[in-house]
N, C-alpha and C positions, 0 to 999 in steps of 0.2 A: 435321770433317764439316759443320759448320755453314756454312761458305765455300762446299762443293761443293753445300750443299742450296740456299744463295742463288744460286748460279750456275745451278741447273736451274731455280730458280723465274725468274730472268731470261730464260731461254731461251723457257720458257712465255708469259711477257708479251710477248717481242718478237714471238712467233708471231701472238698475237692482234692486237696492233698493226699489224702489218704484214703481214697476209694478202693484199694486193693489190699489196704491193712488195717481193717477195723479195731483189731487189738491195740494198734498205736492210737487211734481215735479214742478208743476207751480210756486210754491211760493219760494222754493229752490233755483232754477236756477236763479230766477230774481236777488239775492243777487251775484251770480257768475258773471252775466253779468255787476251789478254795478261795480264791484272791477276790472274787466278784459277787458272789451269791450272797454272802453276809458282810457288808461293808462297814465294819466296825472293828475297833482296836481289840487286839488281842486280851488285854486286861479287861475290858469291857465284857468281853465273853465269858471270861473265868469268873467275873463278879455275878452275871445272870444264872451261871450255873451253879455256883454257890447259893443264891437265892432260891433257885429251883430246889435244890437239894434240902434246905430249911424248910420249906413249903412241904416237900414230900415228906419229910420225918415228924412235921407237925401234923400232917394228914395220918400218918400210921400211929400216933400218938392218940389222935382222937378215936381212931376206929377201935383201938385197944380201950381206951378209957371208957367208951360208952359201949363196949360189947358189940361192936359192928361188924367186926370180922374176927375170925380166929387164929392163932398163931401161924399156921401155914398159910394163910390167907393173905395176911399181912406181909410175911416173908416174900410172896411171890410178888405182891404188889409194889414192894421196894425192888424187889429183882428186875420187873419189866421197865417200872419207871425210871429206873436209873440207867438202863441200857440205851433210852433215848439221848444221853448225853453225848453218847458217841459221834453225833452228828455236827453239834457244836464244835467239840474236841477238834474233829477232822476238817470241817469246812469254815470254820471262823476263827480259829487261831492259826495266825500265819508265821508264828516263830516256833520252830521246831520242837526245841527244849521245853517250851511253855506247855506242850501238848501232854507232857509227863505229870503236870501239877495234879489234875484230876485223878488220874489212876493211882498215882502213888500215895496220895492223899488217902484214899480209901483203902489202900494196902495198910497203912499205920493206923488210922482211926479205926478199921474193922477189928485188926488185932487187937488193939488197946481195949475196945469195947466188948470183945469176945472174952478176953481176959479178966475184965473186970466185973462182966455182967451188966453192961450198959444196955444190952439188948432187951433186957426185961422191961425195960421203961415202955418200949413199943410193942411188947407182947413176944419178943423173938428171943424164947428161951431155951432153945433146942442146941445144947452144947455140941452134939454131934454135928452142927451144920456149920460151924466157925470156921473150920479149915476151908471149906467152898469159899466163906465170905471173903477169904484172903487171897484164895487161888484167882479167883474170877477178875478182880482189879489187875492182879498181874499179869493175867494173860491178855488183858485189855493194854498194858503198858507194852507188852511184847507187840502187840499188832501195832500199836503206834510206832513202835521202833521199826517194824517193818515198812511201814508207810513212809517214816522221814526218811529211809535209806533208798527208797524207791522200789524196793521188793515187791510190792503189792499197790494196789489203787485204794483210793478212800472208798470205793463201792465195795471191795471186798473185805476191807477191814471191817465197815460197817455193818455189812451183810453177815460176818461172822459174829459180831457182837448181839446183833439183833436175833439172830438163829437162838443163840444160847437164851439170851433173855425174854423174848416172845415167845420163841418155840418151846424151849423148856417151862417157860411159865405156863403156857397153854396146856402142855403136857400134863403137869401138876393138877391144875384146876378141872381140866376135863376128867382125868383119871380118877381123882378123889372123888367127885361128885358122881359121875356115870360109869366109872370103870368096874367092869364085872367079870371081864374075862382076862384072868391074872396069868402071868409066867414069870419066870426068872432065869436070866441069862449071865449075871454075876453076882458077888457077894453084897452087893449094894443095895439089895433088896428087890421086892417083885415091882413088876411093872404091868400095867393094863394095855391090852390091844387099843382100847378107846384112847388112851393117853399118848400111845405112839403114834396112832394115826392122826391126832390132833398136832401133835409137834411135826410131823412130816408136812402136814396142809401149810402150818405156819411157816416154817422153812422155806418150803416152796415159793409161798406167796412173797416172802422177804426178798428171796434170790430173785425170782421173777419180774419184781417192781423196783428192785434199787440197781439192778445190773442190767447189761444188754446181752447177759447170758441165753435167754430163751428157754422154750420149756425143757428141753432135753437136758441142758445143763442145770437148770433148777431141779429137776427131778433127781438127778444122779448125786448132787450137794445135798438134798433133802434127805434123801435115803442115808447118804454116808453119815450125816449128822445124827439123824435116827439112831443108826447101830452104834454110833461112838457113844450117845448118851446111854444106851442101853449096856454096853459092855465095860464102861471105864467104871472103875471103882469110886465108892462116894465121894463127892468133892472134887475128885479128879477130873471130872467131865466138865467142870468150869473151865478147864485149860484144854482138854482134848477137843470139845466141841468148836467152840470159836477159832482157835490156833487152826486146825486140822481142816475146818469147813473153809476158812478164808483162804488159806494156801490153795486146796485142791479148786475152789472157785476160780482164782486167778490164775491156775494153769488152765484150767479149761477154756478160759476166756483168750488166753493166748493163743490157743490152736488155730 
């Protein structure tokens, strides 16, 4: 209880000191969160994240084995579920270099799994998607780098990852099931207005609730993320959406 009382005391002091500079409060309180909100060792957090991934993979295997979900649904389930790992990585691991363990592990594992066809075990047999599975964790690693070097806050980094995970995931789910109004802006394939709207709404909610940006900033970032998802080549959106969204969000929050 003493640690969390100290945390509240820090927040109050930072508000008093930075009344005229909300962007400073936005960044400085981030590091208070990192050290206080999840009071456990870095390796413990990594172990828990690994256990989470094992459970996630087992769930995907069950979905495929008993035909509970189609291949695209399983892919999006993993896409969305894995994106939540950004929170313990940024807020629970206090050693900067160890924050790269998860993203780089997925870069190597996804590359090997795609090459060897291991994805078929859990129903992910679309070879055209393998590039995106490598690019996505690479983009997460780059956001971790920007956070470690102090260029962006953990809110901006986590929001960018969640926009790609939750926003793009909801776009696929809604677009596949209810998408009737199709259009095409790039060679990556046709999109639906319903799916794009779902991504905008999900991205808006992510930014609105994870950052102090407010309504206008949330709307601008959500609009930009949806546009990037539409115009980026297949697979490349796994880099353009989270990275540009995070940088844009950080820039707007500093204004």
